[in-house]
N, C-alpha and C positions, 0 to 999 in steps of 0.2 A: 470727675469731681463730685463729691457728695452734696446733694441739694435736698434738704429735708422737705417732706411732703406736708408735715404739720406746721402750723403757725407757731412761731417762737414767742415765748413769753418775754416780758421786759427783763427778767433776771437772766434768761438764756441768751438774749441779745447782748446784754451788758457784759456778760462773761465770755462772749464769742464761743459759745458751746458748739461742738460738732459731733459729740457722742451723746446719745439719749438712751436712757434705760427705763423701760416701763416695768411695772411690778403688779402682781396679783394683789389687789388691795385687801384680800381676805386672809392673807397669811403674814405673820410678823417677819420682817426682813432680818431680824436678829438671828434667825435660825440659819447661820452661815454655812452649815454643812449640808443643807438640803436643797440647794439650788445651783444652777449654773446659768451662764449667759448664752443666749441663742440669738443669732441675727433674726430679725423679724421684718416682715413686709407691712408697711403702714398704709392704710387707706382712709379717706374721709368717711365719717359716719354722719352724725347730726352736727349741729353748729359747734365748731371748735372741739369736737371730740372725734376719736378715730378708732378704727378697727385694727387689730393686730393679729398677724398670723406668722407662725414659725416659718423661717425661710432658710434653713441650713443647719449644719451640725453645731453642737454646742462648743463653746470655747473651753479649752483645758484650764482647770483651776490652778494648775501648776505653771502655766505659761508666764514668762516674764516679758513677753512682747507688748508693745504699746497697742492698745485697742484701736483698730482702724475707725475712722469717722463713719458714723452710721447709726442705725436704730437697733436696739437690742431689747430682748425680753428677759427679765429676771424670772426664769421659769423654774418652778418647783417640780420635783420629780413626782410622777403620777398625778399631775394636775393638768387642766386644760390650758388654753392660751390665756396669757395675762391681758388685762385691760390696760390701755395706754393711759396711765395716770401716775405721775410721779408722787407716790403716796407716802414717801418717807417722812417721818415726823420732823418738823423744822427744828433746827438747832440754832440757838442764838449765840452771838460772839461773847467772849468772856466779859467784855466791858458792860454789855447789856445785862448779863446775869449778875454781875457784881453790883450794879445799880439797884437791881431788884432785891438782892440779898441785903444791901445796906438799909433798904426801906423795911424789909420784912423781919430782919433779925440783927439788931445792933450787937447782941452778944456774940453771934457768930462772926460779924464783921470785925469786932475787936480781937477776937480769938485768932483770926488768920492774918492779921496785919503784919507786914514786914517789920522786923525788929532791927534796931540800930546795930547790934552785934552781927547779925546775918548780913545786913547790907554792907558793912565794912569788910567782912570776910570775902564777900563776892567781889568787891571792888579791888581788894588787895590781890586776889587770885587772878583776875582777868587783866586788869591794867589797860585794857583797850576795849573798844566796841566789838563784841563777838559777831555782830551782824555785818560790819563793814571792814573790820580789821584796822580801823583808824584809831589813833590815840587822840581823842578830842581835847581841845583846850578848855580851860575853865570859862564859864560864862553861860550863855543861853543854850549852848549845845554840849554841856558838860556830861560826864559819864554818870548814869543812874542805874540802879539795880531794879529788876522786876522779876516777878514770879514767872516761871516757865509754865507750870500747870498750877493754877490758883488753888491753894489748899481748901478753899471753901467748897470746891467740887470733889473733895476727897470721898464723900459718901458715894459719889458716882463711880469714881475709879475703883472703889472697893466693892462695887455691885451691891450696895446697901441702900437701894432706892427707898425702902420703907422705913429706914432708920431716921430718927430725928437728927438733922445735920448738927444741931447744937451739941448733941451728945456723942457724935461720931469722933473716934480717936483719930486725929489728923497729925500726930506727932511725926510720923514717917515722911510727911510731906513738908513739914516745917523745918527744912534742912537747907544748907547752902548749896547742895547739889541741885536743888530745884530753883535756883536763882541764877540769872545771867545779867551781865553788865552790857549796857548799850547806850548809844547817844540819845540824848533827851528827845531828839526829833524822830528817832526811829522806834523807840520802845513802845509808844502808844499804839502804833499799827500792829506790832507784834502781839500786844495785849488784846487787840480787836480780832485776832485770828485771821488777819488779812493774808498772812503768809507764814511759812514754817521753815525750819532749818533742816539741812541734810542730816539724815539719821544714821546712827550706828546701832548694831544689835544691843549694845549696853546702855544706850541713851533712853532710860525708862521715861523720864519726864518729857523729853523732846518727842518721844513716841506718843505719849498721851496728848501733848499739844498738837502734834500732827494729825492725830485721829479727829480731834475737835475741828481743826482747820478744814479737813476734808469734809466733815459732816456739815459745817456751816456753808461751804462753797458748793458742794455737789448735790445735796439733798434738795428736793422740791424743784420747782421751775416749770410746772405745767401752766399752759397759757390760761387755764380757767382760774388760776390764782389771781389774775389781773382783774377779775370781775367779782362783784359782790354776789352773795347768794340771791338767786332768782333774778339777777339783773338782766340776763339774756332773755329769759322767759318774759319778763315784763316788757322788755324792748320789743320783742316780737308781737306781744299782745297789743302794744300801743300802735304798731304799724299795721294792725289788722290782719296778721297772718292767721290767727286762730279762728276768726269768724269769717274769713274769706272776703273781707272788705279792705283790700290793700289799696293804699293811695300811692301810686307810683311816682307822684310828684313830691312826696315828702322828702325834704332835704336830708333826712337822716339815712336814707338809702345810700348816700355818697360817703358816709362815715366808714371807718374800718369795720366796725361791727355790722353795719348795714350791708357791706359787701360780702361778709361771711354768711349772713343770713340769706342774702340773694343767691350765693353760690349753692347753699344747701337746698333752697327751693328749686333751683335749676336741676340739681342732681336728682331730687325726688321726682320732679316732673318727667325727666328722661327715663327714670326707672319705671314709673307708672305707664309711660307710653310703650316701653319695651314689653311690659306685662300685657298691656292692651293689644299689642300687635300679635302676641302669641295666642291670645284667647279670642281675638276678634271683637273685643269690647272697646267702645269709644268712651273716653272720659269727658265729662262736661268741662267747658272752659273755666268755670268758676269752682272747679274741684278744690277742696280744702287740702292744701299740701302741708299744712303746719299743725297737724293734730297733736294735741298734748299727749304725753305718755300716760 
């Protein structure tokens, strides 16, 4: 049974992840034809960071098999080992992006609103909740129409990131084929990209929705995201790690972060003793094991 060596982030724990992909942070992951996944061996490095080494043959890009639980490296051809850091750009749910859009551009918000004719066409076509197959009764759980892929993201679907969204032609997205009918209680979670529908090759809008769901759920998740910038360094400084004045009675050593720092110091001390045994050098008891980089 797979047991990760690395500490899981809150996001990874919440999603019960058992497959982890590390990426070389210096290459854009969008270059989809230049990489493959390799199994990797993960080992502890400094506090809550890890070293990664290739540990087997790459997975076939044509394989339809489910990836086995474990650690993998998004390894680019002709490059070295990737660093264990989930460096994918974060993607926000549709609902969050829609709120931001409404604040930033009322013109765009009005431009991409569902119209009464399109809503009626979708309801007449579906006549049931396409998520559950149930024909809801009128009332609090009535049938409502919702966008599959919100047209305000049309500039993204058309790969026009630098184009003004207000000026982008979105007419091909403002169609009934991009609308589904669902129960009022289920439609909001669909709009939050919490889940997606089964795909068919011809389902253009469902495929766009699925890609966004995958990006929202799968990207990021490194444990370092649970901490603010410099938080760990400041914590170690306050505990006296950097100046060699460690107070072993400080209650913060019993916190989760304190235990990770302690484990790092033990690893470093063992490594220094190993080096000392080879060279015949004796290290002082107050040797500073927490030097700043």
